[in-house]
C-alpha positions in Angstrom: -20.5 -5.2 -34.8 -21.7 -7.5 -32.1 -19.6 -10.3 -30.6 -21.1 -13.3 -28.7 -19.5 -15.7 -26.2 -21.4 -18.7 -25.1 -20.8 -21.0 -22.1 -22.5 -23.6 -19.9 -22.6 -26.7 -22.0 -21.6 -30.1 -20.8 -22.6 -33.7 -20.2 -25.8 -34.4 -18.3 -27.9 -37.5 -17.6 -31.5 -37.8 -19.0 -33.9 -35.8 -16.9 -31.1 -33.4 -15.8 -30.7 -29.7 -16.3 -28.2 -27.2 -17.7 -28.1 -23.5 -18.1 -26.5 -21.9 -21.0 -25.2 -18.3 -21.0 -24.3 -15.9 -23.8 -22.6 -12.6 -23.3 -22.8 -9.9 -26.0 -20.3 -7.1 -26.5 -19.9 -4.3 -29.0 -23.0 -2.6 -30.3 -25.3 -4.2 -27.7 -27.8 -1.3 -27.8 -28.5 -2.2 -31.4 -29.5 -5.7 -30.7 -33.1 -6.5 -31.7 -33.4 -10.1 -30.8 -31.3 -12.8 -29.2 -31.7 -16.5 -29.4 -30.4 -20.0 -29.2 -30.0 -22.4 -32.1 -28.8 -26.0 -32.0 -27.3 -28.4 -34.5 -27.1 -32.1 -34.1 -24.7 -34.3 -36.2 -26.0 -34.6 -39.7 -28.9 -32.2 -39.2 -29.5 -28.6 -40.0 -29.2 -25.8 -37.4 -32.6 -25.1 -35.9 -34.0 -22.3 -33.7 -34.5 -23.4 -30.1 -35.8 -20.2 -28.6 -35.6 -16.4 -29.1 -36.4 -13.3 -27.2 -36.9 -9.8 -28.5 -36.1 -6.5 -26.9 -39.8 -6.1 -26.0 -39.8 -9.5 -24.3 -41.6 -11.5 -27.1 -40.5 -15.1 -26.8 -40.7 -17.9 -29.2 -39.9 -21.6 -28.6 -39.4 -24.6 -30.8 -42.3 -27.0 -30.1 -40.1 -29.8 -28.8 -38.7 -27.7 -26.0 -41.9 -25.9 -24.8 -42.4 -26.4 -21.1 -38.9 -27.7 -20.6 -36.6 -24.8 -21.7 -36.8 -21.1 -20.6 -35.1 -18.2 -22.4 -34.4 -15.0 -20.5 -32.2 -11.9 -20.8 -30.1 -10.3 -18.1 -30.9 -6.9 -16.6 -28.2 -5.2 -18.7 -29.8 -6.8 -21.9 -26.4 -7.9 -23.1 -26.8 -11.5 -21.7 -29.2 -14.2 -22.7 -29.7 -17.4 -20.8 -31.3 -20.8 -21.7 -32.4 -22.8 -18.8 -32.9 -26.4 -20.0 -34.8 -28.9 -17.8 -35.9 -32.4 -18.3 -33.2 -33.0 -20.9 -33.4 -36.0 -23.1 -30.9 -37.6 -25.6 -32.7 -35.8 -28.5 -31.5 -32.5 -27.0 -27.9 -33.5 -27.7 -26.4 -30.9 -30.1 -24.1 -28.0 -30.4 -25.9 -24.9 -29.1 -25.2 -21.6 -30.7 -26.1 -18.1 -29.4 -27.4 -15.7 -32.0 -28.1 -12.0 -32.2 -29.8 -9.9 -34.8 -28.9 -6.3 -34.6 -29.1 -2.9 -36.3 -31.5 -1.5 -38.8 -30.3 -4.0 -41.4 -30.8 -6.9 -39.0 -27.2 -8.1 -39.2 -26.4 -11.4 -37.6 -23.9 -12.5 -35.1 -23.1 -16.0 -33.9 -21.4 -17.3 -30.8 -18.8 -20.1 -30.9 -21.1 -22.9 -30.0 -21.2 -25.0 -26.9 -21.7 -28.8 -26.8 -24.6 -30.3 -24.8 -24.6 -34.0 -24.5 -27.5 -35.9 -22.7 -26.5 -39.5 -22.0 -26.3 -42.0 -19.2 
């Protein structure tokens, strides 16, 4: 099993920045890929960014050039640096990990990001 704890959300003005963190525990050496999803009210949960063990990174088109995903040296932490935030980025952000040979899935508890004046 893998457990995830996310932090770093909050209220920020348009054009501002936030950094989300997600710490994994449990079978961290079995993690294949970590990522961030977000879900706005009334919308489906969408992938924002992901990073594999080999460093392969994928971004949703709407965040390219503004968001940066990275992993800590111990590989049990993933970060999402979010710059040039706009109101459309307002959502609950969830940390995700896929692990093990069966690609099991773990979710963090979600952290609210609100971009508003």
